[in-house]
C-alpha positions in Angstrom: 3.1 -13.8 29.3 3.8 -10.6 31.0 3.2 -10.3 34.7 3.4 -6.5 35.2 0.2 -4.5 34.3 2.0 -2.1 32.0 3.7 -5.0 30.2 0.3 -6.7 29.7 -1.1 -3.5 28.3 1.9 -3.0 26.0 1.5 -6.6 24.7 -2.2 -5.9 23.9 -1.3 -2.7 22.1 1.4 -4.5 20.0 -1.1 -7.1 18.9 -3.6 -4.4 17.8 -0.8 -2.5 16.0 0.5 -5.5 14.3 -2.9 -6.4 13.0 -3.5 -2.8 11.7 -0.1 -2.8 10.0 -0.8 -6.2 8.4 -4.2 -4.9 7.1 -2.6 -1.8 5.7 0.1 -3.8 3.9 -2.5 -6.1 2.5 -4.6 -3.3 1.1 -1.5 -1.7 -0.5 -0.6 -5.0 -2.2 -4.2 -5.4 -3.4 -4.3 -1.9 -4.8 -1.0 -2.4 -6.7 -2.2 -5.7 -8.1 -5.4 -4.1 -9.3 -3.4 -1.6 -11.3 -1.2 -4.3 -12.8 -4.2 -6.4 -13.7 -5.9 -3.5 -15.4 -2.7 -2.8 -17.4 -2.5 -6.5 -18.5 -6.3 -6.6 -19.3 -5.9 -3.5 -21.5 -8.4 -1.4 -19.5 -9.2 2.2 -20.5 -6.8 5.0 -19.5 -9.4 6.6 -17.2 -10.0 3.3 -15.3 -6.3 2.6 -15.0 -5.5 6.1 -13.8 -8.3 5.9 -11.2 -6.8 2.6 -9.9 -3.3 4.1 -10.0 -4.4 7.1 -7.9 -5.9 4.8 -5.3 -2.7 2.7 -5.2 -0.6 5.9 -4.9 -2.8 7.1 -2.0 -2.5 3.7 -0.2 1.3 3.7 -0.6 1.5 7.3 0.7 -0.7 6.5 3.7 1.4 3.4 4.5 4.5 5.7 4.5 2.9 8.2 6.8 1.7 5.6 9.2 5.2 4.0 9.3 4.2 0.7 7.7 6.5 1.3 4.8 9.8 3.1 4.6 9.6 6.4 2.7 12.0 5.3 0.0 10.1 2.0 -0.5 6.9 3.8 -1.0 8.5 6.2 -3.4 10.1 3.4 -5.4 6.9 1.5 -5.7 4.9 4.5 -6.8 7.6 5.4 -9.4 7.7 1.9 -10.7 4.0 1.7 -11.1 3.8 5.2 -12.7 6.4 4.1 -15.3 4.3 1.0 -16.1 1.1 3.1 -16.5 2.8 5.7 -18.6 4.4 3.2 -20.9 1.1 1.5 -21.4 -0.9 4.6 -22.0 1.3 6.9 -24.1 -0.6 9.7 -25.7 
């Protein structure tokens, strides 16, 4: 454990930050899984697109907050968009 006051504060901040980042990552994973589950279940196009928009927003937010690398976020969005497009061709 840190002895210096500023080091103690920094340790507390890191714990808070780590928890927030973990929550953000979990919500991103959940959103992506919801889209994939909707695709497998054969949900309507509107429902799937709504879930996809949410997942896309979550991924973009994680990128902005520094939880995910920009390329990782873009790759995951692109992969998911391909799956949605392939399933719901018009």
